[in-house]
TORMAR-901995 format. One record per residue (C-alpha): chain; z, x, y; residue in three letters. Coordinates in steps of 0.02 Angstrom, whole numbers, m for minus. Layout:
<nodes>
NODE  chaine      up    east   north  residu
NODE       A       Z       X       Y     ALA
...
</nodes>
This chain:
<nodes>
NODE  chaine      up    east   north  residu
NODE       A    m578   m2974    1543     UNK
NODE       A    m459   m3049    1669     UNK
NODE       A    m374   m2939    1796     UNK
NODE       A    m236   m2951    1923     UNK
NODE       A    m311   m2814    2031     UNK
NODE       A    m385   m2863    2198     UNK
NODE       A    m534   m2746    2192     UNK
NODE       A    m678   m2723    2072     UNK
NODE       A    m720   m2558    1989     UNK
NODE       A    m892   m2495    2042     UNK
NODE       A    m977   m2391    1907     UNK
NODE       A   m1099   m2267    1986     UNK
NODE       A   m1259   m2201    1906     UNK
NODE       A   m1241   m2014    1943     UNK
NODE       A   m1427   m1972    1940     UNK
NODE       A   m1464   m2101    2076     UNK
NODE       A   m1295   m2129    2161     UNK
NODE       A   m1326   m2316    2146     UNK
NODE       A   m1203   m2446    2079     UNK
NODE       A   m1239   m2475    1895     UNK
NODE       A   m1107   m2608    1862     UNK
NODE       A    m952   m2690    1935     UNK
NODE       A    m803   m2727    1824     UNK
NODE       A    m629   m2800    1843     UNK
NODE       A    m499   m2664    1869     UNK
NODE       A    m363   m2678    1736     UNK
NODE       A    m180   m2637    1765     UNK
NODE       A     m15   m2639    1672     UNK
NODE       A     m28   m2826    1634     UNK
NODE       A    m197   m2805    1549     UNK
NODE       A    m137   m2650    1454     UNK
NODE       A      13   m2748    1388     UNK
NODE       A     m99   m2893    1336     UNK
NODE       A    m215   m2775    1241     UNK
NODE       A     m68   m2698    1148     UNK
NODE       A      m2   m2872    1107     UNK
NODE       A    m171   m2923    1034     UNK
NODE       A    m177   m2765     929     UNK
NODE       A       1   m2792     869     UNK
NODE       A     m36   m2970     814     UNK
NODE       A    m193   m2914     722     UNK
NODE       A    m111   m2767     633     UNK
NODE       A     m29   m2851     481     UNK
NODE       A    m189   m2940     428     UNK
NODE       A    m298   m2785     457     UNK
NODE       A    m175   m2674     362     UNK
NODE       A    m183   m2794     215     UNK
NODE       A    m374   m2803     206     UNK
NODE       A    m423   m2737      35     UNK
NODE       A    m489   m2558      46     UNK
NODE       A    m662   m2605     m16     UNK
NODE       A    m675   m2747     109     UNK
NODE       A    m619   m2635     253     UNK
NODE       A    m748   m2506     199     UNK
NODE       A    m884   m2640     197     UNK
NODE       A    m838   m2696     374     UNK
NODE       A    m850   m2518     436     UNK
NODE       A   m1021   m2497     356     UNK
NODE       A   m1075   m2659     439     UNK
NODE       A   m1015   m2590     605     UNK
NODE       A   m1111   m2428     576     UNK
NODE       A   m1268   m2529     540     UNK
NODE       A   m1243   m2633     697     UNK
NODE       A   m1224   m2475     802     UNK
NODE       A   m1386   m2409     729     UNK
NODE       A   m1473   m2573     769     UNK
NODE       A   m1415   m2560     951     UNK
NODE       A   m1437   m2370     962     UNK
NODE       A   m1578   m2367    1089     UNK
NODE       A   m1492   m2486    1209     UNK
NODE       A   m1328   m2390    1191     UNK
NODE       A   m1418   m2224    1220     UNK
NODE       A   m1503   m2285    1379     UNK
NODE       A   m1339   m2355    1444     UNK
NODE       A   m1247   m2192    1406     UNK
NODE       A   m1385   m2087    1484     UNK
NODE       A   m1380   m2189    1644     UNK
NODE       A   m1189   m2199    1653     UNK
NODE       A   m1157   m2014    1619     UNK
NODE       A   m1318   m1938    1690     UNK
NODE       A   m1360   m1852    1525     UNK
NODE       A   m1534   m1830    1449     UNK
NODE       A   m1592   m1979    1347     UNK
NODE       A   m1636   m1863    1202     UNK
NODE       A   m1455   m1805    1195     UNK
NODE       A   m1391   m1983    1209     UNK
NODE       A   m1501   m2039    1063     UNK
NODE       A   m1432   m1899     956     UNK
NODE       A   m1255   m1948    1004     UNK
NODE       A   m1281   m2130     956     UNK
NODE       A   m1347   m2074     787     UNK
NODE       A   m1189   m1973     767     UNK
NODE       A   m1079   m2123     813     UNK
NODE       A   m1157   m2223     672     UNK
NODE       A   m1138   m2074     555     UNK
NODE       A    m952   m2060     598     UNK
NODE       A    m920   m2242     551     UNK
NODE       A   m1019   m2222     391     UNK
NODE       A    m922   m2065     347     UNK
NODE       A    m752   m2147     371     UNK
NODE       A    m809   m2303     280     UNK
NODE       A    m778   m2199     125     UNK
NODE       A    m597   m2168     172     UNK
NODE       A    m507   m2334     138     UNK
NODE       A    m537   m2317     m49     UNK
NODE       A    m493   m2131     m49     UNK
NODE       A    m329   m2126      47     UNK
NODE       A    m240   m2056    m104     UNK
NODE       A     m57   m2017    m133     UNK
NODE       A      24   m1899    m257     UNK
NODE       A     139   m1913    m406     UNK
NODE       A     272   m1777    m406     UNK
NODE       A     368   m1722    m561     UNK
NODE       A     556   m1752    m534     UNK
NODE       A     708   m1772    m645     UNK
NODE       A     763   m1946    m695     UNK
NODE       A     614   m2044    m636     UNK
NODE       A     444   m2050    m554     UNK
NODE       A     407   m1998    m375     UNK
NODE       A     251   m2048    m280     UNK
NODE       A     182   m2039    m103     UNK
NODE       A      81   m2165      m1     UNK
NODE       A     m21   m2147     157     UNK
NODE       A      29   m2293     269     UNK
NODE       A     m54   m2345     433     UNK
NODE       A      47   m2315     590     UNK
NODE       A      15   m2482     677     UNK
NODE       A     m57   m2492     852     UNK
NODE       A    m138   m2332     913     UNK
NODE       A    m199   m2298    1090     UNK
NODE       A    m359   m2198    1111     UNK
NODE       A    m392   m2121    1283     UNK
NODE       A    m565   m2046    1297     UNK
NODE       A    m657   m1944    1431     UNK
NODE       A    m815   m1972    1532     UNK
NODE       A    m922   m1829    1465     UNK
NODE       A    m956   m1897    1289     UNK
NODE       A    m888   m2074    1302     UNK
NODE       A    m945   m2158    1142     UNK
NODE       A    m953   m2008    1023     UNK
NODE       A    m774   m1955    1061     UNK
NODE       A    m716   m2135    1051     UNK
NODE       A    m793   m2146     877     UNK
NODE       A    m707   m1984     820     UNK
NODE       A    m540   m2070     851     UNK
NODE       A    m583   m2251     817     UNK
NODE       A    m665   m2232     646     UNK
NODE       A    m522   m2140     558     UNK
NODE       A    m393   m2250     644     UNK
NODE       A    m477   m2409     580     UNK
NODE       A    m511   m2336     408     UNK
NODE       A    m326   m2299     388     UNK
NODE       A    m280   m2479     430     UNK
NODE       A    m225   m2462     611     UNK
NODE       A    m273   m2575     756     UNK
NODE       A    m331   m2496     917     UNK
NODE       A    m324   m2505    1106     UNK
NODE       A    m466   m2400    1176     UNK
NODE       A    m459   m2343    1358     UNK
NODE       A    m624   m2267    1416     UNK
NODE       A    m636   m2165    1575     UNK
NODE       A    m661   m2269    1732     UNK
NODE       A    m819   m2172    1773     UNK
NODE       A    m902   m2214    1606     UNK
NODE       A    m834   m2375    1526     UNK
NODE       A    m997   m2465    1488     UNK
NODE       A   m1035   m2411    1309     UNK
NODE       A    m854   m2439    1255     UNK
NODE       A    m863   m2618    1317     UNK
NODE       A   m1029   m2640    1228     UNK
NODE       A    m953   m2568    1068     UNK
NODE       A    m814   m2698    1075     UNK
NODE       A    m944   m2835    1083     UNK
NODE       A   m1048   m2759     942     UNK
NODE       A    m893   m2740     832     UNK
NODE       A    m851   m2924     848     UNK
NODE       A   m1030   m2971     806     UNK
NODE       A   m1023   m2857     654     UNK
NODE       A    m870   m2950     588     UNK
NODE       A    m723   m2844     644     UNK
NODE       A    m577   m2966     664     UNK
NODE       A    m517   m3015     837     UNK
NODE       A    m384   m2898     904     UNK
NODE       A    m424   m2750     792     UNK
NODE       A    m521   m2662     931     UNK
NODE       A    m469   m2694    1111     UNK
NODE       A    m549   m2607    1260     UNK
NODE       A    m456   m2598    1425     UNK
NODE       A    m533   m2517    1580     UNK
NODE       A    m416   m2452    1713     UNK
NODE       A    m348   m2294    1795     UNK
NODE       A    m264   m2163    1687     UNK
NODE       A    m110   m2154    1798     UNK
NODE       A     m82   m2341    1773     UNK
NODE       A    m162   m2401    1611     UNK
NODE       A    m161   m2235    1518     UNK
NODE       A      21   m2197    1556     UNK
NODE       A      72   m2375    1513     UNK
NODE       A      m9   m2357    1342     UNK
NODE       A      76   m2190    1311     UNK
NODE       A     247   m2261    1356     UNK
NODE       A     226   m2432    1272     UNK
NODE       A     356   m2463    1136     UNK
NODE       A     228   m2548    1023     UNK
NODE       A     104   m2403    1025     UNK
NODE       A     140   m2289     877     UNK
NODE       A      19   m2149     921     UNK
NODE       A     m90   m2086    1062     UNK
NODE       A    m251   m1988    1038     UNK
NODE       A    m317   m1910    1199     UNK
NODE       A    m467   m1804    1246     UNK
NODE       A    m472   m1731    1421     UNK
NODE       A    m408   m1591    1530     UNK
NODE       A    m263   m1480    1480     UNK
NODE       A    m170   m1531    1638     UNK
NODE       A    m176   m1716    1592     UNK
NODE       A    m140   m1672    1410     UNK
NODE       A      23   m1590    1464     UNK
NODE       A      71   m1750    1555     UNK
NODE       A      31   m1859    1405     UNK
NODE       A     123   m1743    1287     UNK
NODE       A     278   m1749    1397     UNK
NODE       A     275   m1939    1408     UNK
NODE       A     247   m1957    1221     UNK
NODE       A     392   m1838    1185     UNK
NODE       A     511   m1953    1280     UNK
NODE       A     473   m2087    1151     UNK
NODE       A     452   m1971     999     UNK
NODE       A     274   m2036     990     UNK
NODE       A     140   m1952     886     UNK
NODE       A      m3   m1873     983     UNK
NODE       A    m170   m1791     952     UNK
NODE       A    m231   m1691    1101     UNK
NODE       A    m407   m1620    1117     UNK
NODE       A    m402   m1526    1281     UNK
NODE       A    m494   m1395    1382     UNK
NODE       A    m589   m1240    1332     UNK
NODE       A    m660   m1079    1398     UNK
NODE       A    m758   m1028    1246     UNK
NODE       A    m831    m856    1218     UNK
NODE       A   m1010    m825    1163     UNK
NODE       A    m993    m649    1092     UNK
NODE       A   m1159    m555    1078     UNK
NODE       A   m1162    m385     994     UNK
NODE       A   m1301    m260    1024     UNK
NODE       A   m1365    m279     845     UNK
NODE       A   m1389    m467     864     UNK
NODE       A   m1555    m559     869     UNK
NODE       A   m1558    m555    1058     UNK
NODE       A   m1706    m672    1073     UNK
NODE       A   m1615    m806     973     UNK
NODE       A   m1449    m777    1062     UNK
NODE       A   m1525    m782    1236     UNK
NODE       A   m1638    m928    1193     UNK
NODE       A   m1491   m1036    1137     UNK
NODE       A   m1366    m978    1268     UNK
NODE       A   m1423   m1091    1412     UNK
NODE       A   m1394   m1255    1322     UNK
NODE       A   m1233   m1185    1248     UNK
NODE       A   m1168   m1186    1427     UNK
NODE       A   m1282   m1304    1523     UNK
NODE       A   m1295   m1443    1394     UNK
NODE       A   m1221   m1603    1468     UNK
NODE       A   m1232   m1510    1634     UNK
NODE       A   m1093   m1396    1575     UNK
NODE       A    m972   m1542    1564     UNK
NODE       A    m918   m1498    1388     UNK
NODE       A    m752   m1429    1329     UNK
NODE       A    m848   m1328    1198     UNK
NODE       A    m964   m1247    1326     UNK
NODE       A    m988   m1062    1289     UNK
NODE       A    m959   m1024    1473     UNK
NODE       A    m899    m844    1446     UNK
NODE       A   m1047    m744    1381     UNK
NODE       A    m979    m578    1316     UNK
NODE       A   m1121    m453    1295     UNK
NODE       A   m1106    m279    1220     UNK
NODE       A   m1156    m159    1357     UNK
NODE       A   m1307     m74    1271     UNK
NODE       A   m1389    m246    1254     UNK
NODE       A   m1343    m311    1427     UNK
NODE       A   m1505    m273    1521     UNK
NODE       A   m1618    m340    1384     UNK
NODE       A   m1510    m494    1358     UNK
NODE       A   m1507    m537    1544     UNK
NODE       A   m1697    m524    1553     UNK
NODE       A   m1716    m643    1406     UNK
NODE       A   m1583    m759    1477     UNK
NODE       A   m1670    m768    1645     UNK
NODE       A   m1830    m829    1562     UNK
NODE       A   m1734    m957    1459     UNK
NODE       A   m1643   m1026    1611     UNK
NODE       A   m1805   m1035    1711     UNK
NODE       A   m1885   m1142    1576     UNK
NODE       A   m1741   m1267    1570     UNK
NODE       A   m1799   m1442    1620     UNK
NODE       A   m1674   m1521    1742     UNK
NODE       A   m1707   m1697    1803     UNK
NODE       A   m1717   m1883    1768     UNK
NODE       A   m1600   m1925    1622     UNK
NODE       A   m1722   m2058    1558     UNK
NODE       A   m1866   m1934    1544     UNK
NODE       A   m1888   m1879    1363     UNK
NODE       A   m1926   m1700    1419     UNK
NODE       A   m1764   m1678    1519     UNK
NODE       A   m1642   m1550    1448     UNK
NODE       A   m1507   m1560    1582     UNK
NODE       A   m1458   m1705    1692     UNK
NODE       A   m1340   m1725    1838     UNK
NODE       A   m1155   m1696    1860     UNK
NODE       A   m1045   m1850    1846     UNK
NODE       A    m992   m1865    2029     UNK
NODE       A    m995   m1790    2203     UNK
NODE       A    m816   m1731    2176     UNK
NODE       A    m866   m1639    2017     UNK
NODE       A   m1011   m1556    2108     UNK
NODE       A    m894   m1498    2246     UNK
NODE       A    m773   m1423    2119     UNK
NODE       A    m912   m1331    2027     UNK
NODE       A    m985   m1263    2190     UNK
NODE       A    m821   m1175    2227     UNK
NODE       A    m854   m1053    2085     UNK
NODE       A   m1024    m996    2151     UNK
NODE       A   m1051    m872    2293     UNK
NODE       A    m872    m814    2273     UNK
NODE       A    m798    m658    2194     UNK
NODE       A    m932    m645    2058     UNK
NODE       A   m1116    m613    2102     UNK
NODE       A   m1252    m739    2058     UNK
NODE       A   m1376    m657    1940     UNK
NODE       A   m1483    m807    1889     UNK
NODE       A   m1509    m975    1973     UNK
NODE       A   m1614   m1112    1894     UNK
NODE       A   m1690   m1266    1973     UNK
NODE       A   m1624   m1439    2010     UNK
NODE       A   m1700   m1593    2095     UNK
NODE       A   m1677   m1632    2278     UNK
NODE       A   m1632   m1804    2343     UNK
NODE       A   m1508   m1931    2275     UNK
NODE       A   m1403   m1883    2126     UNK
NODE       A   m1262   m1762    2092     UNK
NODE       A   m1374   m1616    2046     UNK
NODE       A   m1323   m1436    2022     UNK
NODE       A   m1438   m1294    1971     UNK
NODE       A   m1392   m1198    1813     UNK
NODE       A   m1311   m1035    1870     UNK
NODE       A   m1268    m870    1787     UNK
NODE       A   m1141    m751    1864     UNK
NODE       A   m1150    m566    1814     UNK
NODE       A   m1057    m453    1799     UNK
NODE       A    m892    m548    1796     UNK
NODE       A    m721    m473    1771     UNK
NODE       A    m618    m564    1640     UNK
NODE       A    m480    m594    1768     UNK
NODE       A    m599    m680    1892     UNK
NODE       A    m579    m867    1921     UNK
NODE       A    m750    m900    1845     UNK
NODE       A    m691    m818    1684     UNK
NODE       A    m516    m893    1680     UNK
NODE       A    m536   m1075    1731     UNK
NODE       A    m632   m1216    1649     UNK
NODE       A    m772   m1249    1774     UNK
NODE       A    m843   m1402    1684     UNK
NODE       A   m1013   m1377    1761     UNK
NODE       A   m1173   m1276    1732     UNK
NODE       A   m1102   m1105    1776     UNK
NODE       A   m1095    m961    1651     UNK
NODE       A    m998    m798    1672     UNK
NODE       A   m1073    m643    1589     UNK
NODE       A    m940    m513    1544     UNK
NODE       A    m996    m344    1475     UNK
NODE       A    m893    m260    1338     UNK
NODE       A    m889     m97    1240     UNK
NODE       A    m859    m112    1054     UNK
NODE       A    m784    m236     933     UNK
NODE       A    m602    m213     983     UNK
NODE       A    m636    m250    1165     UNK
NODE       A    m742    m401    1119     UNK
NODE       A    m598    m477    1022     UNK
NODE       A    m473    m434    1159     UNK
NODE       A    m580    m515    1295     UNK
NODE       A    m617    m668    1189     UNK
NODE       A    m431    m696    1159     UNK
NODE       A    m378    m661    1338     UNK
NODE       A    m369    m846    1387     UNK
NODE       A    m248    m992    1374     UNK
NODE       A    m384   m1088    1280     UNK
NODE       A    m447   m1079    1102     UNK
NODE       A    m566   m1223    1065     UNK
NODE       A    m736   m1157    1015     UNK
NODE       A    m852   m1007    1021     UNK
NODE       A    m993    m907     943     UNK
NODE       A   m1022    m734     871     UNK
NODE       A   m1196    m656     865     UNK
NODE       A   m1223    m506     751     UNK
NODE       A   m1329    m454     603     UNK
NODE       A   m1177    m368     524     UNK
NODE       A   m1100    m495     404     UNK
NODE       A    m937    m399     381     UNK
NODE       A    m914    m385     569     UNK
NODE       A    m951    m570     590     UNK
NODE       A    m809    m616     472     UNK
NODE       A    m689    m487     544     UNK
NODE       A    m716    m550     721     UNK
NODE       A    m711    m732     669     UNK
NODE       A    m541    m706     587     UNK
NODE       A    m477    m610     738     UNK
NODE       A    m530    m732     875     UNK
NODE       A    m396    m862     912     UNK
NODE       A    m499   m1020     918     UNK
NODE       A    m515   m1177     813     UNK
NODE       A    m703   m1194     791     UNK
NODE       A    m820   m1045     777     UNK
NODE       A   m1005   m1026     738     UNK
NODE       A   m1092    m866     683     UNK
NODE       A   m1271    m843     746     UNK
NODE       A   m1265   m1023     809     UNK
NODE       A   m1195   m1117     959     UNK
NODE       A   m1148   m1280     871     UNK
NODE       A    m969   m1345     867     UNK
NODE       A    m967   m1519     792     UNK
NODE       A   m1004   m1586     619     UNK
NODE       A    m943   m1755     560     UNK
NODE       A    m873   m1689     395     UNK
NODE       A    m782   m1536     464     UNK
NODE       A    m621   m1523     566     UNK
NODE       A    m631   m1504     755     UNK
NODE       A    m490   m1448     868     UNK
NODE       A    m414   m1302     960     UNK
NODE       A    m284   m1165     962     UNK
NODE       A    m162   m1129    1104     UNK
NODE       A    m179   m1245    1255     UNK
NODE       A    m340   m1321    1189     UNK
NODE       A    m240   m1453    1099     UNK
NODE       A    m143   m1518     949     UNK
NODE       A    m211   m1591     788     UNK
NODE       A    m386   m1607     720     UNK
NODE       A    m526   m1735     733     UNK
NODE       A    m671   m1769     615     UNK
NODE       A    m680   m1726     431     UNK
NODE       A    m548   m1783     307     UNK
NODE       A    m413   m1696     409     UNK
NODE       A    m419   m1827     547     UNK
NODE       A    m352   m1961     430     UNK
NODE       A    m186   m1871     416     UNK
NODE       A    m157   m1900     601     UNK
NODE       A    m177   m2089     584     UNK
NODE       A     m60   m2114     436     UNK
NODE       A     123   m2092     396     UNK
NODE       A     174   m2011     231     UNK
NODE       A     294   m2121     131     UNK
NODE       A     388   m2057     m21     UNK
NODE       A     447   m2178    m158     UNK
NODE       A     561   m2131    m302     UNK
NODE       A     581   m2244    m455     UNK
NODE       A     725   m2210    m573     UNK
NODE       A     676   m2229    m755     UNK
NODE       A     840   m2179    m839     UNK
</nodes>
């Protein structure tokens, strides 16, 4: 990729602090060139027969599976995440492309009874879409956007985060090898303030899909509104893990650490507010302490590692500001010494719901335990946030589980589980956690335009 920038982008391996790769730094010129390639490729890609487009997507899924181990190792090194997690994520990427390979032949319209003729609807591709993805789950989140966009007949400009661009560039190469036509997928690596904002404002970009912080999401939404441009925004979270006294406390406490500390807490779905009913608090904290103590933090390429490093020194500094502050540290796990952006998993308790640790998205391995009394207070505390992305409810009472699930203002909830993402189900948030949905059949609606056609028969 050519660049007009004078400096090279150095990609750092966060677990070692060593330079992993050096890349050309793209700017406005490269962003415009990528959009132009996508625009030229759009008519031919739109007109590919649905069955042929589906076959190309299956070929791409197979190619991703064939390169899964190399992609996983690259992602683990670039992000600092455990190799076991990275392998699971690469399997999911292939699954996402396989899932949406079924879409081109199932993008159905409707026939609508009207007087004097026949009325029908069509789902049409938008054109060029820009996908802006974060550094915490680089390739999985790219696939959530890329697969439905391609299945619907759009061409794509993908902008990965500057900190973690390597698997996106590798995906572009794999896609060409798998037979995806030139210009259908274009990766451009550059700063968000330059490349990202240029893509959002570009007249030839019909839609922007962004995953990242709520603050940046507000900026992208405002820029897109100036051009009446469609957006999907998957933003921040401060998810509640609500644990009632009648829950299976061993299961709840055993799963709680990775619900917060997975990916070193750098996860918008992290259950970082642990709401515990007061009669169960002492027992839960004892079980949680044992679970945190057993967490394996270390080398991302070690199969036994459960938590790796933070992404950067700046991220570590930001996370540190929430510890040893207004909320007491109740549990502190272990982390390696020496090179790497390490941070020990930390539990604060008790935490008031108006404390910074309970209000702000920390994006690091820090959990805030908030005691509550009764169902009504649990719901009130869970909803007392600007976010509404994910969360969990732990109880043996099935009626209570459904009552609380309906009452909590969040887009993705699990009962007696801490999982958030499934390829076939919608993912997205309420309130300032975003707009639109990804994954499942619902994502396709965000990459198509609904056209209505009336034919007079009189």
